[in-house]
N, C-alpha and C positions, 0 to 999 in steps of 0.2 A: 504494500500500500504506500502511495506517495506521501511524503511528509513524516514517515516513521522510519526508525533505524532498527532493522532486524538483523541479527547475526546470520551470516550465510549458513546454509544447511550443508552438512557433510555426512555422508553415510558412515555408519560404524564399520570399522575395518575388522576383518577376521584373519587371524594369523595362523590358524590351524593348518592351512595348506602351504604355509610359507616358512616353516621352521628354519630351513637352511638359509633362505634369503634373509630372515631376521638375524640369524647368527652372524652373517657377513656384514650386515648393516651395523650391528653393534660393534664389531671390530673396527669398522670404518669410523664410527663416531668416536671411539676411544682414541684412534689415531689423529682425529681432527679436533680433539678436545681443546687444544690451545686456540684454534681459530674460533670455536664456539664461545669460549670465554671472552675473547676480544669483542665479538659481535654483541654479547650480552652487556659488556661494559659500555659500549657505545649507546646501546638502547637505553640503559639506565640513565646515562647522562642526558639523553634527549627527553626521557620521561621527566627527569628533574627540571629540565628547562621548560617543558610544557607546563609543569605544575607552577612554575614561577609566573607564567603568563595568565594564570587563572586568578581572578579577583573574586573574593567571597562576596555574595550578594548582600547588600545592606539596604534596608527599607528607607524610603525618603525621609521618614520621621527620624530614624537614627542618624541619617546624614545631616539633617538640619540641626539636630542636637549637637552633633560633633562639630559642625561648622560654627554654631553659636559659641560652643566652648572655646573654639580656637580663636574666633574673632571678637568674642565678647558681645556680639550683636546677633539679632535674628537673621537667618538666611534670607527670608523674604518678609515683607511687611505689607499689610493691606491698609491703604491710605483712606482718607475720608470719602473718596469716591467709590470705594469698594474695589479698587484695582490693585493688581500686584505691582509693587515698586520695590526698589532696592536701595540700600545705603551705598554710598560711594566706597567701594572696596580699595584695598591697597593696589596701587598702580603696578606693583611688581608681580602681582598674581598673574600667572599664565594659565592657558587652557590645559596644558599638559601636566601642570602641577596640581595634585589633588589633596594636598595636605598630609597630615600624619595620622589620620583617623582610620586608615585601612589596616586590618590585621595581617594581611598577606603582603608579600613584597611588591614593590612597584612594578608596573608592566615593563616589557622590554622597550628599548629605545625605538623611536618611530622609524628610524632607517633600517631596522631589522626586518627582513622579509616576513610578511604576514603577522607581525607582532601587533600591528594596529588593527583594530576591529572595524575600521571604517569600511563602508561598502565599496566594492569595485565600481569603476565607471561603467555604466550600462552600455551595452552594444546599441547600435542604431536601431536594430529591430527588436530590442528587448524593452520590457516595461520597467521603468525605474521604480524602485520601492517607494511606496507612499503616495504615488500619483493616483488620480481617480481612475476608475475602471473605464474601459474603452466605450462602454455603452453610455457613460455619463458625460463624455466629452469627445469631440472629434479629434482635435489636435491641440498640442500645447505649444504656445509661442514662447520659447525661451530666448528668442531674439539673438541667437548666436552666442549666448553666454556659455562659458566652458562648463563641462560636466564636473561633478564632484570628484576630486582627486584623492582617493583614499590611499593609494599606493603610487610609488613611482613606477616607471615602465619596467625597470629591471626587476623589481619585486614581483610584478605581475607575470613577467615571462618566466622567472624562476619557479613560481608557484605552479604555473601551467606544466612546466617540465616535470616537476616532482609528482604530479598526479597523473601523468600519462602512463597507461599500463605497460608500454614497452620500455620504460625507463627503470633503472635500478639504482637507488641511492645508497645501497649497502646495508640497509636495515629494514627491508620489507618483511611483513608478516607472511605466514603461510598462505593466508587467504589472498594475498596480492600476487602470488606466483601463478604462472600458467598451469592449467589442469590438462594432463595428457590422457588420463583414463578416468572412468567413472568411479572406480573403487580404490584408486591409489594416486598419490602425489609424490613427486621426487624432486629434490633440488639437484641441479646439474652443476657440479663444482669442478669437474675435471675438464681442463681445456681441450683435451683430446676428444672427449665425447661431444663437447659443444661444437668443436670444429667439424666433427663428422656429421652432426645434425645440420649445421648451417650449410655445409657443402653438398648435402644430399639433394637429389632431384625430387621435386614435388610439384604436382599439378598447379598448386596455388601460386607458385613462384612466378609463372608467366603473368598472371593477373596482377601480382604485386609489383612486378617490374613495370608494367604498363601504367598502372594507376598511381604508383608511388606509394610511399609509406607516410604520407603527411597526416598529422593529427587533425582533429576537428577544429582546433583553434587556428591551425595554419590554413585549412581549406576554407574557413568561414571569413577570412580576412577580406574586407571590402576593398575593391580595387580603387585606387585614387582616380579622381576625375581628371581627364585630360584638359590641358589648358585651352585647346581649341575646340573642345566638345560643346556643341550647341545645346542650350537648355531650352526644352520645350515647355512653354507655359500653357496652362489649360485654355486660356483665352488669349488669342493673338490680337494685338492692337496695331493700328495703322502707324507707320513711320512717316508717311506722306499721303495726302488725300489723292484719290483717284481722279484723273482728268475726266471731264464730261465728254461724251460722244453721242451723236445722234444714231449711231449704228448699234447702240447697246440693245440687248434683248433680256427680258426678265428670265431669271433662273427657272429650271424645270421643277416639277413637283418632287421628282426623285432627289434633287439636290437639297431641297428643304428637309426631306425625310432623313437624309444623312446627318443633318444638324441635330435632329431629334435623337437619333441614335447616339451621337457623340455626347449630347447633353446628359443622357442617362448614365453614361460611364464616368462623369465628373463628380468630384466631391461637392457637398453643399457649401463648404467654406474653407478658406485658407487663412493662416496667420502670417502676416508679412513682417519680417524683422525690421526693427527701426533703422538699423544700419542700411538696409535696402531702401526703406521709404525716403530717407533724407538725401539720397544721392543727387537729387536735383536742387537741393537747397544750398545757397551760397550766403555766407555771413560777411558783413561789412565791418564788423569790429565793435559796434555799439550794442549788439544784441545781448551779450552776456550780462552786462550791468542792468540793462532794461528788464530782462527776465528775472534776474536774481534779486534786484532791489527796487524794481519799478521806478527807476530813475533814468531819464534820458539825458545823455551827455554827448550825443553824436552830432554830426553836421546837420544843416538844414536839408530836409528831404524834399524830393520832387513829388508832386501830386501823382498818384498812380493812374494809369490808363486802364479802362475797363471795356470789354466787348459787351454789346447788347445782342443777345441771340434770341430770335423768334422762331417758334414752331408754328408754321402757317400753312393753311390749306384753303383753296378756293373750291368749295364743294358745289358751286353753281356751274363750273366748267363742264361742258358735256363730254369732252374727251376724257376727263378724269372719271366721270360717272361710268362711261363705257369701259374704261380700264379696270375699274373697281368691281364691276358687276359679276364677272366670273368668279372672283374670289369671295364675293358675298354668297353666291349660290353654293359654293363648296365649304363655307364656314360651318363649324359645329354649332354656331348660334342660329343658323337658318332653320326655320320650321316649315312643315308641309303647307301651311296656309300662306306663307310668305309675308307674315306680319312684320317680322324683324327686318327683312330687307326693305320693306316699304317705310319703316319708321325710324330706324336707328340713326340715320344720318341727317334727319330733318333739321335739328338744331345744332348738332355737332359740327356740321360742315356749312351752315348758312353763312353767307357773306354780307356784311353790313359796311364794308370798307373801313373796318376798324384799324387795320394795319397802317393805313395812310396817316390817321390821326395819332396813333401811338408813336409812330416815328417822328411826327411833328413835335410831340411832347418831349421826346428824348433829345432832339436837337435844341429845343427851346430851353429846357430845364436841366439838361445834363451834358450839353454839347462840349463844355470845356474839358471834360475828362473822358469823352467817348473815344475809344480807339478805332473801332469799326463796328458795323452792324452786319450780322449774319442772319439770313433768312433761310430756314430749312423747309424744303418743299418736296412734293411728290413728283415723280416722273410719270408720263402718260404716253400712250401709244397713239400716234397720229393715224387718221383714217387711211386705210390702204387705197392705193391708186393702181390702175391697171398697168402691168409691166414695170412697176417701180417697187423696189424693196420697201418694206415697212420701216419707218423712221420713228425716233423717239423725241419727245420734247419734255421740258421741265417747266413746272408752273412758275409764273412770274407776274407780279402785280402790273396791270396794264398802265398805270400812271407812273411807274418807276422809270427813271432815266437809264439809258444804257451806259456802260463803261464808267461806272462810278468807282473810284478808288476806295472809298470808305464803306461801300456796301457790297456784300457778296450774297449771291443767291445760290444755295447749295442743295442739290438733290440728294436723296438718301444714298444713291449709288456712289456719291463722291466721298462720303465720310463714314459709312458703316464699315465695321470690321470685316476681315476676310471670311469668317464663318457666318457672321450675322447677315451679310448681304445675300447669302444663298437663299434666304426666305423673303426677299423683296418682291413686290412692294409691300409695305405695311401701312396701315391706316390707324394704328394704335399709337396714341401720343406717348404712352409709357414706354413702348418699345423704342420710339425715337429718342426720348429723353435719356434713356439708358445708354445712348451712343453719343451724347453731347461731347464727351471728353475726347472724341476722335476728331472734332473740328480743330483745325490748326490756326494758330495766330501768333503774333509777336508777344502777347501777354498771356499769362496763365489765368488771369481773372476774367470772369464773365458774369453777366446778370441775365439769367434766363427768364423769359417772360412770354406770354401768349399775346396775340394781337388784340384781345379784349381788355388789355391792361394799359393804362395811360398814367403818366406823371402829371400831377396837378399843381406842384410848387417847385421853385428852384431847389436843386440838390447840390450838395458838395459830394466829392468822392467818398468821404467818410460816412455818408449816409448808407453806403453800400459796402465799402471796404476801406481799410487803412492799413499801412504796413506796421503800425504799432499794435493794433487791436484786432486785425483780421476782419472777416466778413461779419455783417450784421444778420441776425436770425430772429424771426418772429414766430411765436407758437400760439396755438389755440389752447383753450382750457381742457379739452378732452384728451385723455391719455389712454394708451394701450399697453397691455402686459399679457401677452399670449404665452401661457405655460404649457399648453398641449398642442399637438399638430392641428392646424385648422381643419374644420369639418365641412361637409357639403352644405350644412346649414349656414356656416360662415360665408361660404361662397355666394349665397343668395342675398346677402345683406345689401343695403342701398349704397349707391355711389362708390366712394373710395374706400369704404370700410373693409371690404375683403382684402384689398392690397395692404392697408395699414395693419390688419390683423396678421396677415402672412409675414410681412416684413418685420413686425414686432417679434414674431416667433424666431425668425432668423437672428435678429439682434440679441435676443435673450440667450440663444445657444452660443453665440460668439462672445458676448461681453457680460453675461449674467442677467438674471431676471430683475427687471425694474419697470416701473411705469414710465412711458415715454410719450410726450405730447406730440400731437400732430402739428404740422407746420401751417402757417397762415396761407391763405389762398391769394398770393400775389407773386411778384417776381422774386427770384431766389439768387442770392449772391453766392457764387461757387468758384472753386478752384478746379481747373481741368485735371491736375495731377491727383488731387484728393478724390474727385469724382471717379477717375479711372481706378484708383486703388479700392474705393468703396464698392464699386460694381464688380470688379474682377475678383474681389475677395470672396465672392459668393458665386463660384463658377457655374454650377448647375442651374440655380435660379436665373442667373444672368443670361445664359445661353438658351434656356427654355423661354425666356422673354422674347428672344429674337424671332421665334416661329409663331408668335401670336400676331396675326394680321389685324384682328379687331379686338378691342378691349373686352375682356371677360371670356375669351374662348376656352381657357383652361380653368377658369374660376379664380385662380390666384396668379399674382405677378409681383415681382419685386418692385417696390414703389421708390422711384428715383429720388425725389426730394427728401423723403422721410429717412431713407437709408444714408444719404449723403450728409444730412445735418447731424444725425445721431452718431454716425461713424466718426465724424470730425470731433465731436465732443467726447466720445468714448476713447478715442485714440489719444487725445490730450490727457485725459485722466490716466489712461494706461501708461503713457510715457512718464508721468510723475511717479506712479507706483514702481515702474521698472527702474527708474532712476534711484529711488530711495531704497528699495529692497535689494535689487541685483547689483547696483553699482556703488552707491554710498554705503549702504548697510554692510554689504559683503566687501569689506575693505581690502582683503587679500585676494579677491577674485578666485577663490577656490570652490565656489558654488555651494558653500556651506556657511551658515551663520553660527559661529562659535560663541561660547559664553561671553567672551569679551565684546564681541560684536553685538550680541543681543543686549548685553548690559548697557552699552552705549545707547541703543535704541530706546531702552526703558528709561534712561535718564532724560532723553529728549522728549519722550512722551510725558514724563512727569513735569518737565519744564513747561510744555504746552498746556497741560492741565492746570498748572499753578498760576498761570496768568489769568487775567479777566476773560470773560467769554469772548469768542472771536468777534461777535457783533459789536462789542465795545472796544476790544483791544486792537483789532486790525483796521488799518485805514481802508476805506472803501474807494478803490480806484475807479469804479464805475461812476462815482460822483464827480470825478476829476478828469474824465475822458477828454473833454474839450480843452482843458488847460494843458494836458500833456501833448495833445496834437499841435497846439499853437507853439509849444516849446520846440517842437520838431519842424516848425515852419509849414504845417499842414492846416487846412481849413477844418474847423470843427463841424459837426453835423448841423444841418439846417432844418431837416424834416424829422428824422428819427432821433429826437433829442431826449426821449424818455428811455434812458439806458437803465436796464435792470441788473446787468451783471457783465463782467468781462472775465476772460480766462486768466488774466493776471491776478484776479482775486482768488483764484483756485478753480477747480472744476465746479460747474453749476450744481452738481449733485450735493455739494456740502452746504448750499444755501438753506438756512432755516433747519438744519439737521441737528437733532438732539443726540449728543454723544456722551452723555453722563454715564451711561451703562456700558461703555466700551471696556472690554476685558481682554487682555492679551492672550489668556489661555484659550478662550473661545474663538477669538478672531485670528490670531497668528498661528499658534500651534500649541498642543497640550504640553505643559511643562516649560513654556517659553521663558518664564521668569524664574526658573529653578536652575541653579548651577549644577545640581546633581543629575539633571535629566540626561546629560551626555558626558558625565564625568569619566566613564570607563570606555565608552564607544560612541561613535557618531550615530545620531538618530536620523533616520530619513525624513522625519517631520520637520527638521531644521534645514533641509535643503532650500536654498534661496529660491530656486525655481518653483518648488512646491508651495512655499509661502506666497510667492508672487501670484501664482495661479489661484491660490485660495482667496486672496484679497481682491484680485483683479476680476475674477469671473465667478468663483463658487459662492463667495459671500460678499456681494458688492457693497452692502452697507458697512461691513467691517473696513473695507478699503477706503470708503468715503470718510469714515470717522478717523482712520489713521492719518489721512492727508489733512483733515481739518485740524487735528490736534498738533501735528508736527508743524504745520504752517503757523499756528498760533504762538510759536516761539519768537517770531519777528513781526513787526508791525506792518510790513508790506513786502511784496515780492514773493518769489518762489524759491529763494536761495537755500532754505532749510532742507529742501528735498534733492538738491543737486550734488553730484560728485565733487570731490575736492578739486579746486582749480589748478593746484600745483601737482598733486600726486596723480591725478587722473585727467589731464587736460584733453586728451582725445575723446574719452568717454563723455566728458562734460560738454564738449563741442557737439557731439552727436545728440545729446539730450536737448541742448539749446536749439539746434536745428529742428528737432521734432516739435518742440514747444512753439517755435515760430511758425512752423508749417501748419499745425493744427489749432492755432489760436482762433478765438471767436468772440463775438459780442452779442448778448441777448438784449433785444429792444422790444418795447411795445410800439409797433410801427404806426406811423400816422397814415393810416390807410382806411379805405371804405370798400366794402364788398356788397354788391347788389346782384340779386337774381331777378333778371328782367322777365316778366311774365306776360305783359300786355301793354297796350298803348296808354291806357288810363293810369296804370301804376307808374309807368315811366314818366308821364307828365307830372304826377304828384311827388314822386320820390326823387327825381333827377332834374327835370327841366326847370321847375320853379325854384327849388333851393339853390341850384348852382348858377343859374343865369339871372333869375329875378332877385334873389337874396344874396348873391355873391358868396355862396358857401365855398370853402376851400378844403381840399384834402391832399395830402402829400402824394398818395397813390390811390388810384381808383380802378376797381375791377368790375366789369359789367358782364356777368355770366348769362348766356342765352338759355333761358328756361321756359321758352314759349312752347306751348303745346297746341294752340289753335291751328287749324288748317284753313281758316277763312281768309280768302285772298284780300278782302277789303280791310279786315282787321290787321293783317300783316303789312299791308301798304301804309296804313295809318301809323303803325309802330315804326316802320322804316323812316317816315317823315319826322317823327319825334326824335329818334336816335340821331338822324342827320342834323337836326336843329341843335341838339345837345353838343355834338362834336364840333360843329361849326362855331357855336357860341363860345366854347371853351378854347378852341385852337383855330382861329380863323386864318392865320398867316400860313402860306405855303412853305414847305421846307425846301432846302436845296436839292432834295432827292427827287422832287416831282417834276414832271414835264410841264 
């Protein structure tokens, strides 16, 4: 039975038939008595050495009593918060020194092979002790941190050699020697007999010569990766956009089926190491002090440039309708009565000329920091003509000038990824939004919006993004926390809820379960690099999204904005925990939190607890956002002035979080605050990777409280969580890059959202307040929710909307003919 040690079974020997052989053996034994005594002497010495390496078990209570007797203080104290804390011990105490309270001799030195009881570094394909079971988690992101080094390489190799059955160290027991017969065993000590056996022919020798005599350890060694070996990522991204051509043809059904098959073979999620994530980040020199102390001392910065990216379709164009119709008929959403085909695109693709006025608002209110405008459109098939090959066209607003340097019209075929384009065309906005990161530009920053969204007031770049505080994000009050796989009932929910529920489930599995709010329904400030990482970190859901031509075909789909926003915030939090646990806490980078390292963390926690509550002790950077931007030569926000939080205040998860009940034993590891927990051997629960995964994903609230308490040691900045600037400069730079990349600002946006239902409602809610009473809003979204089919009513509604747009934005833009 596995896990138990049973002595090998050996049949009882009968000597009745072998008196003469026994007599010969006795003579041989007497002759070799000197050799036997020498072997026994070596064995006795080894037994004595082994006994020296055994330390008698002592209960934690006895250890604490003996520690207190030795130091005159209690080994651990429960403070007024009910947490484990420690008095400052003698700085000369080392982890290897356990005091004089052990009754047995001290263990062998650490450089003695196998004297240390620390676990061996796990193989790549082995499960490290103490990590969660495979069914509890997909993969663990150790971000390239070294594994626990319990032994040096020489010790491991020597141990492997000693335990191999073909090796003889001079003192093997009878059970370790080869067995030649079922009822007898014999030691071959005469060189002549040994040579005779080794030189004899045997059928197995041919096989051994061909296969070699390598041990399991030697044959299982992983081959090193070649320097020029290509790494195949689950989802391939574009290096450059594909040029448009009129001779393009839509992919076949079989090509799209191959995408479905590939998607089924991909994992649901991947963990991206921070070292890989920050390869595209360049530091200018001022970022370290800004992140560590919330103090800007750099040069005057230039206002950032931002792309405005529209997802636009003209559903009134007959060529597009003809192109779309075969895909509608073959959609899983189609019904025998044809009701879905007749109704699904009525409001989704209706054209009110909104794009013209939205682009006017961008030029008027955000023109100073607009880099370029990208309009993402569908391709369509031109009507066939006799004796002429079929050509393709791409949609384009009729009023838009040709050859504009600042405006690009991109069809899906130009920016979709190599695999995703095999399922084109698509008429699902979520599928298109999941490919936004493939649009190419001189800037990484973009503001993604629909044509039914307009700006209503002058903006500064910091209303959307700033190099000091990152993108601005707005959220609704409703939150989602999907703890089980979504069901068919969830797929039938109204509007965006199925996608929010499904994406919440993915985020919970990746970052831990928590409530996550839905984003506001307006434009979204994004980073192309983060959008790429967020989407491709969920390979199967991302690729499954590609073959959905109409929203809701498979019930669930990864929700672009929701996953991008929360991925950004979670990665910022994860970078702080990674920095503190894996880099700052693990001072010697051995992958293990020793007692000295844990003791330092306990002191820092006690210091954070000893200060006033963070709400009173910490400076609120979000109150001073405008001041800091002006110090850097940047314009403060003009519209989104109600700032609720910045990532420089810490992760948003710690806001209003009660951490009085934080306990190191429950949150970090059992026995974390006890020196005796690993006094005699390393415990896998103190692996820095295990503790990092615990606070980052398994127990998110524990990680939140850990960050909040450690940050409370200083009045501002994130410096208490960073690696040492002199001892670990490269690691610190990596963390600074990550925190700059994933920074963000939470705002209560100055925006107004309207669901337009009919002409009378539009007159009362929109026309009169905005034109007659001069109402203003920073951002306005006009969602088409009209259900009537009455032509007269629709014509009246179109007049009202045209009057509204012309009244708000009467001046033509430079983009119009």
